[in-house]
N, CA, C and O of each residue as an XYZ file, in Angstrom:
856
protein
N      22.964    -54.770    114.333
C      23.534    -53.439    115.642
C      22.212    -53.564    116.701
O      21.101    -53.500    116.174
N      22.275    -53.715    117.960
C      21.579    -53.862    118.223
C      20.380    -52.012    118.618
O      20.610    -50.818    118.811
N      18.773    -53.242    118.507
C      18.034    -51.787    118.402
C      18.391    -51.206    117.326
O      18.571    -49.994    117.209
N      18.497    -51.907    116.603
C      19.243    -50.304    115.016
C      17.140    -49.559    114.946
O      16.932    -48.924    113.912
N      16.362    -49.625    115.545
C      15.221    -48.363    115.773
C      14.744    -48.325    116.219
O      13.626    -47.831    116.072
N      15.394    -49.038    117.551
C      15.175    -47.498    118.853
C      16.289    -46.661    118.433
O      16.212    -45.560    118.979
N      17.254    -46.770    117.696
C      18.352    -46.105    117.792
C      18.338    -44.911    117.082
O      18.737    -43.852    117.567
N      17.622    -45.104    115.256
C      17.151    -43.835    114.410
C      16.502    -43.819    115.232
O      17.305    -44.051    116.136
N      15.199    -43.675    115.877
C      14.311    -43.135    116.003
C      15.088    -42.099    117.612
O      14.268    -41.359    118.157
N      15.845    -42.108    117.935
C      16.575    -41.412    119.327
C      17.386    -40.341    118.621
O      17.665    -39.299    119.214
N      17.693    -40.519    117.636
C      19.092    -39.433    116.382
C      18.079    -38.722    115.857
O      18.373    -37.530    115.761
N      16.769    -39.048    115.401
C      16.073    -38.771    114.496
C      14.926    -37.204    116.151
O      14.488    -36.059    116.040
N      14.970    -37.914    116.967
C      13.711    -36.614    118.129
C      15.043    -36.065    118.885
O      14.765    -35.398    119.882
N      16.561    -36.221    118.592
C      17.360    -35.560    118.439
C      17.723    -33.907    118.044
O      18.187    -32.871    118.521
N      17.225    -34.415    116.978
C      17.442    -33.674    115.996
C      16.033    -33.024    115.741
O      16.039    -31.811    115.527
N      14.632    -33.788    115.738
C      14.960    -32.869    116.237
C      13.663    -31.120    116.992
O      12.860    -30.251    116.652
N      14.603    -31.866    118.415
C      14.872    -31.219    119.460
C      15.042    -29.985    119.528
O      14.394    -29.156    120.166
N      16.623    -29.744    118.339
C      16.878    -28.723    117.492
C      15.373    -27.627    116.923
O      14.766    -26.606    117.245
N      15.379    -28.521    116.076
C      14.209    -27.731    115.169
C      13.418    -27.570    115.648
O      12.835    -26.528    115.347
N      12.693    -28.589    116.915
C      11.661    -27.276    117.296
C      11.306    -26.427    118.451
O      10.288    -25.997    118.992
N      13.097    -26.351    118.650
C      13.072    -24.788    119.546
C      13.318    -25.510    121.013
O      13.369    -24.662    121.904
N      13.443    -26.545    121.374
C      12.890    -26.925    122.690
C      14.482    -27.568    123.259
O      14.532    -28.377    124.185
N      15.850    -27.010    122.467
C      16.754    -27.148    123.264
C      17.917    -26.184    122.335
O      17.953    -25.935    121.130
N      18.430    -25.955    122.979
C      20.080    -25.309    122.551
C      21.270    -25.887    122.608
O      21.126    -26.438    123.700
N      22.485    -26.225    122.218
C      23.670    -26.973    121.771
C      22.943    -28.547    121.758
O      22.184    -29.295    121.141
N      23.720    -28.419    122.814
C      23.908    -30.708    123.204
C      22.411    -30.527    124.630
O      21.845    -31.502    125.124
N      22.111    -29.103    124.975
C      21.260    -29.605    125.537
C      20.191    -30.736    125.644
O      19.635    -31.384    124.758
N      20.107    -30.762    126.622
C      18.602    -32.173    126.613
C      18.924    -33.744    125.977
O      19.611    -33.342    125.039
N      18.925    -34.654    125.874
C      18.380    -36.048    125.712
C      17.038    -36.993    125.374
O      15.841    -36.738    125.510
N      17.373    -37.577    125.133
C      16.795    -38.541    125.084
C      16.827    -39.927    125.081
O      17.957    -40.415    125.033
N      15.507    -41.001    125.134
C      16.196    -42.459    125.539
C      14.857    -43.328    125.413
O      13.831    -42.916    125.953
N      14.867    -44.295    124.842
C      14.326    -45.610    124.221
C      14.253    -47.295    125.359
O      15.060    -48.218    125.465
N      12.955    -47.054    125.995
C      13.254    -48.616    126.578
C      13.222    -49.658    125.812
O      12.500    -49.362    124.860
N      13.575    -50.624    125.714
C      13.321    -52.331    125.958
C      13.021    -53.178    126.156
O      13.519    -54.133    125.560
N      12.170    -53.339    126.971
C      11.999    -53.911    128.860
C      12.453    -55.680    128.392
O      12.832    -56.514    129.214
N      12.240    -56.015    126.406
C      12.179    -56.959    126.821
C      14.404    -57.818    126.348
O      14.994    -58.896    126.288
N      14.594    -56.710    126.218
C      16.192    -56.933    125.937
C      16.280    -56.305    127.614
O      16.442    -57.293    128.330
N      16.248    -55.473    128.175
C      16.448    -54.814    129.828
C      17.022    -53.989    128.851
O      17.917    -54.815    128.673
N      17.378    -52.891    127.874
C      17.840    -52.349    127.663
C      17.215    -50.866    127.596
O      16.029    -50.541    127.635
N      18.557    -49.932    127.464
C      17.458    -48.181    127.556
C      18.741    -47.835    125.406
O      19.718    -48.338    124.852
N      18.269    -47.314    125.281
C      18.467    -46.614    123.767
C      18.324    -44.947    124.230
O      17.357    -44.186    124.258
N      20.155    -44.732    124.667
C      20.376    -43.089    125.159
C      20.542    -42.428    124.368
O      20.337    -43.187    123.421
N      20.828    -41.317    123.861
C      21.969    -40.366    123.233
C      23.313    -39.922    123.985
O      23.117    -39.094    124.874
N      24.420    -40.254    123.824
C      25.142    -39.738    123.825
C      25.512    -38.166    124.478
O      25.287    -36.990    124.190
N      26.111    -38.824    125.372
C      26.669    -37.005    125.907
C      27.772    -36.443    125.544
O      28.886    -36.822    125.183
N      27.087    -35.179    125.759
C      28.528    -34.180    124.579
C      28.365    -34.113    123.057
O      29.170    -33.368    122.497
N      27.332    -34.852    122.152
C      27.680    -34.602    121.049
C      26.610    -34.222    119.831
O      25.679    -35.019    119.714
N      26.634    -33.192    118.991
C      25.984    -32.136    118.454
C      25.142    -32.859    118.515
O      25.357    -33.978    118.981
N      23.778    -32.468    118.038
C      22.844    -33.807    117.148
C      22.180    -33.475    116.130
O      21.010    -33.718    115.831
N      23.165    -32.770    115.477
C      23.000    -32.043    113.611
C      24.102    -33.823    113.372
O      23.450    -34.671    112.763
N      25.375    -34.232    113.747
C      26.132    -35.259    114.208
C      26.014    -36.575    114.402
O      26.739    -37.563    114.288
N      24.929    -36.341    114.720
C      24.702    -38.434    115.301
C      23.609    -38.627    114.220
O      22.717    -38.052    113.597
N      24.684    -40.601    114.517
C      23.876    -41.820    113.936
C      23.717    -42.407    114.232
O      24.786    -42.639    114.798
N      22.748    -43.642    114.603
C      22.589    -44.901    114.895
C      23.073    -45.159    116.247
O      22.606    -45.248    117.382
N      25.168    -45.312    115.157
C      25.241    -46.245    115.959
C      26.667    -45.416    116.950
O      27.765    -45.905    117.217
N      26.013    -43.776    117.385
C      26.691    -43.543    118.075
C      25.738    -43.215    119.857
O      25.864    -42.633    120.934
N      24.751    -44.156    119.012
C      23.334    -43.938    120.387
C      23.945    -44.937    121.740
O      24.203    -46.124    121.539
N      24.086    -44.459    122.771
C      24.910    -45.714    123.452
C      23.281    -47.114    124.408
O      22.073    -46.926    124.547
N      23.770    -47.771    124.622
C      22.708    -48.594    124.719
C      23.390    -49.459    126.815
O      24.053    -50.371    127.309
N      22.742    -48.531    127.092
C      22.420    -49.080    128.954
C      21.363    -49.960    129.177
O      20.235    -49.926    128.687
N      21.930    -50.895    130.110
C      20.418    -51.547    130.895
C      20.075    -50.147    132.362
O      20.462    -49.019    132.668
N      18.995    -51.348    132.920
C      17.780    -50.441    133.716
C      18.717    -50.428    134.374
O      19.402    -50.289    133.360
N      19.704    -50.447    135.430
C      20.853    -50.326    135.781
C      21.420    -49.519    135.819
O      21.871    -49.031    136.855
N      21.669    -48.902    134.138
C      23.243    -47.611    134.309
C      24.132    -48.576    133.040
O      24.475    -48.169    131.930
N      24.300    -49.633    133.498
C      25.852    -50.257    133.367
C      25.715    -50.089    131.927
O      24.706    -50.666    131.521
N      26.497    -49.395    130.847
C      27.564    -49.446    129.183
C      26.860    -51.341    128.621
O      27.316    -52.346    129.166
N      26.008    -51.404    127.759
C      26.351    -53.015    126.882
C      26.917    -52.702    126.027
O      27.833    -53.469    125.733
N      26.672    -50.917    124.754
C      27.411    -51.285    123.561
C      27.840    -49.470    123.263
O      27.542    -48.948    124.338
N      28.148    -48.829    122.726
C      28.201    -47.265    122.367
C      30.116    -47.130    122.802
O      30.871    -47.627    123.638
N      30.220    -46.136    121.633
C      31.845    -45.714    121.803
C      31.583    -44.894    123.168
O      32.360    -44.901    124.124
N      29.858    -43.889    123.081
C      30.615    -42.404    123.801
C      29.694    -42.955    124.844
O      28.763    -43.734    124.640
N      30.212    -42.265    126.397
C      29.335    -41.932    127.162
C      28.255    -42.079    127.299
O      27.797    -41.246    126.517
N      26.983    -42.825    127.998
C      25.692    -41.968    127.568
C      25.219    -39.985    128.824
O      25.480    -39.153    129.693
N      24.494    -40.476    127.887
C      23.710    -38.883    128.613
C      24.246    -38.388    130.560
O      24.516    -39.005    131.591
N      24.187    -37.525    130.295
C      24.828    -37.217    132.137
C      23.741    -38.114    132.687
O      23.981    -39.142    133.320
N      22.327    -37.584    132.358
C      20.754    -37.801    132.732
C      20.255    -39.027    133.006
O      19.474    -39.394    133.884
N      20.820    -39.625    132.122
C      20.600    -41.960    132.615
C      20.283    -41.987    133.156
O      19.285    -42.672    132.933
N      20.306    -41.372    135.083
C      19.502    -41.877    136.112
C      18.072    -41.538    136.084
O      17.325    -42.460    136.413
N      17.396    -40.158    135.692
C      16.463    -40.209    135.326
C      15.466    -41.041    134.521
O      14.311    -41.272    134.879
N      16.109    -41.516    133.262
C      15.582    -41.912    132.982
C      15.295    -43.101    133.443
O      14.149    -43.421    133.759
N      16.498    -44.022    133.543
C      16.396    -45.369    133.995
C      15.249    -45.394    135.185
O      14.870    -46.494    135.587
N      14.672    -44.134    135.774
C      14.099    -44.136    137.115
C      12.994    -44.002    136.494
O      12.250    -44.713    137.170
N      12.202    -43.455    135.435
C      11.281    -43.535    135.562
C      11.062    -44.465    134.484
O       9.883    -44.555    134.142
N      11.799    -45.104    133.927
C      11.429    -46.350    133.332
C      11.227    -47.907    134.743
O      10.815    -49.051    134.549
N      11.682    -47.297    135.949
C      11.639    -48.509    137.235
C      10.321    -48.229    137.367
O       9.668    -49.044    136.716
N       9.510    -47.277    138.033
C       8.882    -46.065    138.628
C       7.443    -46.664    137.827
O       6.368    -47.000    138.323
N       7.986    -46.646    136.109
C       6.350    -46.061    135.364
C       6.843    -47.276    134.948
O       8.059    -47.280    134.755
N       6.163    -48.475    134.723
C       6.634    -49.412    133.812
C       6.208    -49.609    132.573
O       6.638    -50.321    131.665
N       4.464    -48.213    132.728
C       4.252    -48.455    131.051
C       4.877    -47.195    129.907
O       4.797    -47.016    128.692
N       5.755    -46.225    131.488
C       6.676    -45.672    129.513
C       7.687    -46.369    129.410
O       8.155    -47.196    130.194
N       8.098    -45.962    128.230
C       8.681    -47.087    127.212
C       9.723    -46.046    126.613
O      10.761    -46.611    126.268
N       9.716    -43.984    126.294
C      10.560    -43.092    126.397
C      10.548    -41.992    127.096
O       9.378    -41.698    127.341
N      11.296    -41.231    127.542
C      12.013    -39.926    127.754
C      12.118    -38.871    126.892
O      12.500    -38.991    125.728
N      11.737    -37.642    127.507
C      12.208    -36.965    126.838
C      12.497    -35.025    127.597
O      11.715    -34.267    128.172
N      14.445    -34.827    127.075
C      14.529    -34.255    128.534
C      14.749    -32.981    127.893
O      15.844    -33.061    127.336
N      14.211    -31.781    127.693
C      13.965    -30.366    126.879
C      15.067    -29.451    128.305
O      15.266    -29.813    129.465
N      15.645    -28.037    127.451
C      15.549    -27.725    127.937
C      14.988    -26.110    127.394
O      15.609    -25.051    127.493
N      13.921    -26.287    126.933
C      12.697    -25.002    126.314
C      13.204    -24.009    127.392
O      13.732    -24.155    128.494
N      12.793    -22.819    126.556
C      12.597    -21.161    126.927
C      11.790    -21.364    128.283
O      12.345    -21.525    129.370
N      10.500    -21.338    128.100
C       9.597    -21.505    128.552
C       9.108    -21.653    129.669
O       8.563    -20.866    130.444
N       9.487    -23.433    129.741
C       9.561    -24.382    130.879
C      10.806    -24.190    131.618
O      10.676    -24.558    132.785
N      11.947    -23.748    131.347
C      12.847    -23.605    132.018
C      12.344    -22.341    132.628
O      12.161    -22.346    133.846
N      12.088    -21.226    131.925
C      11.920    -19.683    132.712
C      11.133    -20.237    134.123
O      11.647    -20.225    135.242
N       9.330    -20.877    133.695
C       9.057    -21.074    134.968
C       9.573    -22.139    136.228
O       9.033    -22.060    137.332
N      11.049    -23.488    135.866
C      11.443    -23.385    136.457
C      12.367    -23.061    137.262
O      12.892    -23.859    138.038
N      12.618    -22.045    137.179
C      13.607    -21.188    137.444
C      12.635    -19.666    138.960
O      12.864    -18.965    139.945
N      11.795    -20.007    138.172
C      10.489    -19.313    139.310
C      10.171    -20.607    140.546
O       9.854    -20.442    141.724
N      10.281    -21.266    140.163
C      10.484    -22.403    141.211
C       8.789    -23.343    141.317
O       8.626    -24.455    141.818
N       8.261    -22.902    140.999
C       6.164    -22.766    140.574
C       6.226    -24.026    139.181
O       6.894    -24.411    138.221
N       5.219    -24.210    139.816
C       4.086    -25.430    138.648
C       3.367    -25.217    137.819
O       2.537    -24.313    137.911
N       3.461    -25.868    136.935
C       2.664    -25.475    135.940
C       0.714    -25.437    136.314
O       0.391    -26.542    136.751
N      -0.121    -24.773    136.254
C      -1.360    -24.892    136.158
C      -1.703    -25.219    135.512
O      -1.041    -25.253    134.474
N      -2.964    -25.724    135.534
C      -4.079    -26.057    134.657
C      -4.813    -24.367    133.481
O      -5.926    -23.862    133.629
N      -4.028    -24.037    132.734
C      -3.572    -22.574    132.006
C      -4.409    -23.371    130.493
O      -5.132    -22.643    129.813
N      -4.230    -24.835    130.095
C      -4.852    -25.058    129.482
C      -5.668    -26.609    129.080
O      -4.997    -27.621    128.875
N      -6.858    -26.611    129.023
C      -7.341    -28.310    128.826
C      -5.581    -28.666    128.361
O      -4.887    -29.227    129.210
N      -5.087    -28.376    127.274
C      -3.775    -29.715    126.664
C      -2.598    -29.608    127.741
O      -1.561    -30.073    127.268
N      -2.368    -28.890    129.728
C      -1.466    -29.169    130.781
C      -2.188    -31.063    130.316
O      -1.367    -31.918    129.984
N      -3.675    -31.410    130.374
C      -3.982    -33.205    130.543
C      -3.369    -33.841    129.447
O      -4.008    -34.833    129.097
N      -2.346    -33.621    128.773
C      -1.623    -34.731    128.229
C      -0.465    -35.234    128.227
O       0.386    -35.795    127.536
N      -0.935    -34.504    130.112
C       0.730    -35.018    130.596
C       0.055    -34.933    132.532
O       0.897    -35.221    133.383
N      -0.931    -34.669    132.876
C      -1.826    -34.277    133.997
C      -2.274    -33.905    133.862
O      -2.576    -33.567    132.717
N      -3.153    -33.331    135.513
C      -3.978    -31.970    135.849
C      -3.122    -30.732    135.819
O      -3.551    -29.777    135.171
N      -2.153    -30.643    136.339
C      -0.224    -30.287    136.185
C       1.140    -30.880    135.425
O       1.215    -31.796    134.607
N       2.316    -29.935    136.052
C       2.770    -30.001    135.967
C       3.330    -29.658    137.110
O       3.550    -28.487    137.420
N       3.657    -30.850    137.964
C       5.333    -30.148    139.319
C       6.504    -29.213    139.109
O       6.843    -29.223    137.926
N       7.057    -28.604    139.681
C       8.141    -28.986    139.330
C       8.766    -29.029    140.413
O       8.233    -28.404    141.330
N      10.549    -30.005    140.835
C      11.471    -30.281    141.287
C      11.735    -29.626    142.170
O      11.656    -28.398    142.143
N      12.305    -30.662    143.668
C      12.834    -29.562    144.342
C      14.012    -30.464    143.425
O      14.059    -31.494    142.753
N      14.998    -29.248    143.916
C      16.259    -28.482    143.320
C      17.432    -29.493    143.104
O      17.596    -29.918    144.247
N      18.096    -29.955    142.524
C      19.569    -31.012    142.571
C      20.194    -30.596    141.332
O      19.777    -30.001    140.338
N      21.286    -31.066    141.669
C      22.286    -30.913    140.372
C      22.490    -31.688    139.538
O      23.073    -32.723    139.861
N      22.085    -31.482    138.146
C      22.232    -31.870    137.239
C      23.090    -33.560    136.861
O      24.286    -33.398    136.620
N      22.683    -34.841    136.804
C      23.425    -36.228    136.843
C      23.418    -36.414    137.627
O      24.094    -37.443    137.626
N      23.020    -36.162    139.048
C      23.423    -37.034    140.041
C      22.168    -37.732    140.554
O      21.256    -37.025    140.984
N      22.051    -38.980    140.547
C      21.114    -39.913    142.113
C      20.221    -38.228    141.912
O      20.153    -37.699    140.803
N      19.825    -37.813    142.723
C      19.436    -36.885    144.038
C      18.205    -36.285    142.786
O      16.991    -36.464    142.882
N      18.795    -35.675    141.838
C      17.871    -35.231    141.171
C      17.216    -35.889    139.579
O      16.599    -35.196    138.770
N      17.416    -36.818    139.469
C      17.069    -38.224    139.639
C      15.094    -38.626    140.255
O      13.933    -38.884    139.935
N      16.108    -38.376    141.345
C      15.023    -38.789    142.193
C      13.522    -37.928    143.051
O      12.369    -38.174    143.404
N      14.815    -36.504    143.041
C      12.681    -35.516    143.474
C      11.925    -35.273    141.870
O      10.890    -34.615    141.763
N      12.801    -36.076    140.366
C      11.954    -35.520    139.423
C      11.056    -36.821    139.942
O       9.860    -37.057    139.775
N      11.729    -37.311    140.392
C      10.023    -38.908    140.388
C       9.748    -38.423    141.844
O       8.590    -38.041    142.014
N      10.039    -38.400    142.229
C       8.988    -37.918    143.374
C       7.315    -36.524    142.956
O       6.104    -36.632    143.149
N       8.360    -35.172    142.231
C       7.503    -35.027    142.074
C       6.672    -34.771    140.946
O       5.778    -33.937    140.808
N       7.302    -35.981    139.842
C       5.844    -36.510    139.170
C       4.919    -37.077    138.473
O       4.265    -37.208    137.439
N       5.466    -37.654    140.706
C       3.262    -38.932    140.593
C       3.303    -39.087    139.848
O       4.264    -39.612    139.285
N       1.543    -38.476    138.983
C       0.642    -39.704    138.370
C       0.272    -38.265    137.478
O      -0.860    -37.820    137.283
N       1.583    -37.679    136.998
C       1.741    -36.923    135.607
C       3.036    -37.583    135.291
O       3.806    -38.249    135.983
N       3.058    -37.137    133.807
C       3.827    -37.408    131.686
C       4.996    -36.982    132.687
O       5.857    -37.688    133.212
N       4.744    -35.509    132.796
C       5.091    -34.130    132.633
C       5.992    -34.105    134.505
O       5.421    -34.549    135.501
N       7.355    -33.516    134.526
C       7.198    -32.566    135.289
C       8.247    -31.404    135.169
O       8.880    -32.010    134.304
N       8.946    -30.263    135.312
C       9.518    -29.284    136.228
C      10.612    -29.315    136.630
O      10.618    -29.170    137.853
N      11.944    -29.477    136.053
C      13.068    -29.687    136.960
C      13.532    -28.249    137.550
O      14.180    -27.566    136.757
N      13.296    -27.708    138.802
C      14.295    -26.856    139.207
C      15.603    -26.054    138.675
O      16.744    -26.282    139.077
N      15.203    -24.941    137.568
C      16.194    -23.971    137.838
C      18.149    -25.215    136.863
O      19.368    -25.381    136.898
N      16.176    -25.806    135.900
C      17.213    -27.046    134.892
C      16.100    -26.928    133.106
O      16.595    -26.463    132.079
N      15.315    -27.215    133.150
C      14.153    -27.524    132.246
C      12.491    -28.226    132.324
O      11.588    -27.771    133.027
N      12.404    -29.196    131.591
C      11.311    -31.052    131.328
C      11.713    -31.540    130.828
O      12.698    -31.395    130.104
N      10.994    -32.410    131.072
C      10.813    -33.804    131.721
C      10.720    -34.688    131.242
O      11.473    -35.614    131.544
N       9.464    -34.877    129.974
C       9.147    -35.427    129.667
C       8.746    -37.115    129.130
O       9.249    -37.708    128.176
N       7.652    -37.639    130.115
C       7.990    -39.806    129.618
C       6.077    -40.252    128.969
O       5.102    -39.654    129.425
N       5.960    -41.359    127.900
C       5.378    -41.683    127.219
C       6.168    -43.142    126.901
O       7.290    -43.647    126.934
N       3.907    -43.637    126.367
C       3.628    -44.709    125.676
C       5.082    -45.609    124.738
O       5.703    -46.638    125.003
N       5.178    -44.536    123.506
C       6.102    -44.242    122.647
C       6.586    -42.853    122.771
O       5.986    -41.878    123.221
N       8.160    -42.968    122.139
C       8.836    -41.338    121.605
C       8.021    -40.877    121.078
O       8.266    -39.670    121.074
N       7.136    -41.061    120.588
C       6.138    -39.991    119.999
C       5.613    -39.544    120.722
O       5.582    -38.315    120.657
N       5.001    -40.095    121.662
C       4.125    -39.666    122.807
C       5.001    -38.690    123.863
O       4.553    -37.841    124.633
N       5.810    -38.923    123.737
C       7.640    -38.305    124.538
C       7.645    -36.425    124.056
O       7.572    -35.280    124.501
N       7.741    -36.970    123.249
C       8.314    -35.586    122.146
C       6.625    -34.701    122.441
O       6.558    -33.544    122.858
N       5.740    -35.333    122.200
C       4.507    -34.334    122.116
C       4.183    -33.387    123.290
O       3.966    -32.176    123.298
N       4.222    -34.456    124.444
C       4.244    -33.691    125.233
C       5.118    -33.298    126.371
O       4.913    -33.067    127.563
N       6.245    -33.300    125.537
C       7.726    -31.643    125.456
C       7.057    -30.765    125.043
O       6.765    -29.759    125.689
N       6.643    -31.057    123.681
C       5.962    -29.674    123.040
C       4.791    -29.155    123.161
O       4.333    -28.108    122.703
N       4.376    -29.887    123.751
C       2.335    -29.371    124.710
C       2.873    -28.559    125.665
O       2.650    -27.348    125.646
N       3.593    -29.105    126.547
C       3.899    -28.608    128.159
C       4.748    -27.300    127.976
O       4.768    -26.654    129.024
N       5.532    -26.655    126.842
C       6.658    -25.776    126.327
C       5.148    -25.048    126.160
O       4.768    -24.613    127.247
N       4.462    -24.877    125.371
C       3.318    -24.219    124.635
C       2.489    -23.375    125.750
O       2.321    -22.158    125.833
N       2.037    -24.411    126.560
C       1.205    -23.710    127.828
C       2.562    -23.443    128.747
O       2.528    -22.319    129.249
N       3.136    -23.813    128.912
C       3.961    -22.814    130.359
C       4.300    -21.681    129.230
O       4.864    -20.863    129.957
N       4.325    -21.014    127.718
C       4.382    -19.885    127.394
C       3.062    -18.629    127.191
O       2.974    -17.419    126.983
N       2.353    -19.573    127.364
C       0.801    -19.123    127.175
C       0.395    -18.717    128.817
O      -0.454    -17.910    129.195
N       1.082    -19.358    129.430
C       0.826    -19.469    130.965
C       1.547    -18.088    131.563
O       0.905    -17.228    132.167
N       3.204    -17.994    131.263
C       3.957    -16.875    131.434
C       3.341    -15.665    130.887
O       3.275    -14.627    131.544
N       2.730    -15.818    129.283
C       2.720    -14.659    128.980
C       1.549    -13.750    129.404
O       1.276    -12.566    129.602
N       1.049    -14.904    129.425
C      -0.670    -14.017    130.273
C      -0.529    -13.558    132.010
O      -0.965    -12.575    132.608
N       0.192    -14.617    132.428
C       0.791    -13.026    133.419
C       1.334    -11.894    133.353
O       1.317    -10.927    134.113
N       1.954    -12.144    132.109
C       2.557    -10.730    132.829
C       1.123     -9.550    131.812
O       1.363     -8.362    131.596
N      -0.187    -10.204    131.365
C      -0.842     -8.879    130.821
C      -1.931     -8.679    132.577
O      -2.649     -7.755    132.958
N      -1.497    -10.267    133.351
C      -3.499    -10.354    133.571
C      -2.968    -11.386    134.947
O      -1.873    -11.658    135.438
N      -4.196    -11.712    135.194
C      -4.073    -13.152    136.644
C      -4.630    -14.770    135.156
O      -5.832    -15.017    135.051
N      -4.212    -15.102    134.794
C      -4.515    -15.493    133.767
C      -6.599    -16.566    135.144
O      -7.129    -16.198    136.192
N      -6.832    -17.504    134.405
C      -8.050    -17.937    134.793
C      -7.470    -19.851    134.972
O      -7.725    -20.698    134.116
N      -7.126    -19.974    135.543
C      -6.776    -21.750    135.979
C      -8.498    -22.899    135.513
O      -9.693    -22.715    135.744
N      -7.804    -23.901    134.873
C      -9.038    -24.506    134.625
C      -9.695    -25.597    135.837
O      -8.801    -26.288    136.326
N     -11.026    -25.867    136.387
C     -10.873    -26.740    138.111
C     -10.478    -28.146    137.705
O     -10.214    -28.557    136.575
N     -10.488    -28.670    138.628
C     -10.146    -30.106    138.865
C     -11.397    -30.549    138.288
O     -11.064    -31.712    138.059
N     -12.801    -30.456    137.817
C     -13.233    -31.557    137.481
C     -12.820    -31.320    135.926
O     -12.121    -32.225    135.470
N     -13.112    -30.332    135.096
C     -12.957    -29.987    134.139
C     -11.223    -30.944    133.719
O     -11.404    -31.838    132.892
N     -10.304    -30.856    134.018
C      -8.919    -31.147    134.184
C      -9.418    -33.136    134.321
O      -8.970    -34.121    133.735
N     -10.384    -32.991    135.253
C     -10.427    -35.004    134.922
C     -11.377    -35.281    133.674
O     -11.324    -36.276    132.951
N     -12.237    -34.232    133.565
C     -13.163    -34.007    131.808
C     -12.003    -34.953    131.209
O     -12.083    -36.113    130.803
N     -10.597    -33.844    131.306
C      -9.888    -33.785    130.083
C      -8.725    -34.882    130.072
O      -7.840    -34.652    129.248
N      -8.581    -35.977    130.806
C      -7.938    -36.678    131.241
C      -8.045    -37.915    130.853
O      -7.188    -38.788    130.712
N     -10.014    -37.915    130.572
C     -10.839    -38.917    130.218
C     -11.084    -38.738    128.943
O     -11.642    -39.658    128.344
N     -10.691    -37.385    128.150
C     -10.658    -37.280    126.377
C      -9.736    -37.879    126.046
O      -9.800    -38.937    125.421
N      -8.559    -37.239    126.450
C      -7.249    -38.060    126.077
C      -6.630    -39.655    126.185
O      -5.672    -40.220    125.656
N      -7.564    -40.028    127.039
C      -7.795    -41.394    126.720
C      -7.630    -41.797    125.717
O      -6.696    -42.598    125.702
N      -8.246    -41.594    124.480
C      -8.771    -42.272    124.049
C      -7.979    -40.645    122.296
O      -7.849    -40.907    121.100
N      -7.808    -39.833    122.709
C      -7.113    -39.317    121.939
C      -6.017    -39.673    120.666
O      -4.837    -39.904    120.928
N      -6.383    -39.687    119.673
C      -5.653    -39.999    118.989
C      -5.345    -41.651    118.699
O      -4.786    -42.367    117.868
N      -6.057    -41.739    119.887
C      -6.404    -43.517    118.917
C      -6.874    -43.907    117.788
O      -7.282    -43.092    116.960
N      -6.890    -45.457    117.547
C      -8.284    -45.658    116.700
C      -9.628    -45.861    116.795
O      -9.750    -46.875    117.483
N     -10.821    -45.412    116.450
C     -11.906    -45.667    116.665
C     -12.362    -46.930    116.998
O     -13.560    -47.116    117.215
């Protein structure tokens, strides 16, 4: 089976979306890009995650043409391929419907530097302009707002995170959801203090070597 290991990882992390509370039902989607094969392994549309098998993961090329698979690719495939086209270092995309990120996206607000952990993605996480799900317009809006960040809030929708590996992309999705929760809870009792650019520049440098071999 082509891209078997990538397909296994997509299944594994789709199931972790549910276990980690980052989505409900069949919401969200995950992909892994193999540039040498011009091939993206992406979760199928509308298939329950707890029943996913590697053979259910759909293979598409960078332009969205189906290469292999019994199901339709995720309706958000264009968001994934747009990331890979515009951010060549990124090799995995995780899209969630996590509660606090989605809540902030419904306010159409950016997530500021409420914590140094925001730096796993960038200085902040911007909120993209609204567009209907599964459209090229949504993909374009997401990338326009993503700029130098590895994550973006999708207005009235959820969160998109990208990484050099699926492990990194998933970690970003988890950490940004935590930061969104802290920000919303802090706003409920007062005015959160936001870290300044100097501190966030320092944090971005620190995170370049975080978790890497010494």
